C-alpha positions as CSV (number, residue, x, y, z in Angstrom):
1,M,52.2,103.5,81.8
2,S,54.8,105.7,83.0
3,H,54.8,108.3,83.8
4,D,56.8,109.8,81.0
5,S,54.1,107.8,78.5
6,V,51.1,110.5,80.5
7,E,53.6,113.8,79.9
8,K,53.5,112.9,76.4
9,L,49.7,112.2,76.0
10,V,49.7,115.5,77.9
11,K,51.3,116.7,74.6
12,M,49.9,115.0,72.7
13,A,46.3,116.6,74.1
14,N,47.1,120.3,73.4
15,Q,48.0,120.2,70.1
16,I,45.2,118.4,69.1
17,G,43.2,120.7,71.1
18,S,44.8,123.7,70.0
19,F,43.7,122.9,66.0
20,F,40.2,122.3,67.4
21,G,40.6,125.4,69.6
22,A,40.1,127.5,67.0
23,Q,37.0,126.4,65.4
24,K,35.2,127.8,68.1
25,I,31.7,125.9,68.4
26,G,32.2,122.8,68.8
27,A,35.7,122.1,69.9
28,A,35.4,120.3,73.1
29,A,33.3,117.9,71.1
30,G,35.6,117.9,68.5
31,M,38.5,117.2,69.8
32,A,37.0,114.3,72.3
33,E,35.7,113.3,68.6
34,H,39.4,112.3,67.4
35,L,40.4,111.0,70.6
36,R,37.6,108.8,70.3
37,K,38.8,107.6,66.5
38,F,42.1,108.4,66.7
39,W,43.3,107.8,70.2
40,A,43.6,103.5,71.2
41,P,41.7,102.4,73.5
42,H,44.7,102.4,77.0
43,M,45.6,105.6,75.0
44,R,42.3,107.6,75.9
45,A,41.9,105.6,79.5
46,T,45.3,106.8,80.1
47,I,43.9,110.4,79.8
48,S,41.1,110.6,81.0
49,E,43.2,108.2,84.7
50,H,44.9,111.5,84.5
51,V,41.6,114.3,84.4
52,S,40.4,112.4,87.2
53,H,43.9,113.0,88.8
54,G,43.5,117.2,88.2
55,G,44.8,116.7,84.4
56,A,48.5,119.3,85.5
57,G,49.2,120.7,82.3
58,L,46.5,120.4,80.5
59,E,44.6,122.6,78.5
60,P,40.8,123.7,79.4
61,I,39.1,122.3,76.5
62,A,41.8,119.3,76.2
63,I,40.3,118.7,79.5
64,E,37.3,119.4,78.5
65,A,36.9,116.8,75.7
66,V,38.1,114.1,78.0
67,K,35.8,115.0,80.7
68,I,32.8,114.7,77.9
69,L,34.2,111.1,76.9
70,Q,34.0,110.2,80.6
71,A,30.5,111.1,80.8
72,E,29.9,108.7,77.7
73,K,31.8,105.7,79.4
74,K,29.0,106.3,82.8
């Protein structure tokens, strides 16, 4: 995936994080569930790789949600 695509995924993830962040309790888990259900595997893999390299541009809730997904794969 191109750098441009990563930027788009970061933007999308932050928008989703803003929505789930309003819930306060269980926000990261809710976001992780959303990514699991609605993002294609290649999108999840790309954002996961981005988080593994520092997650530049991602809000903390988005990073936490991706880390939940990463932990499930171990």
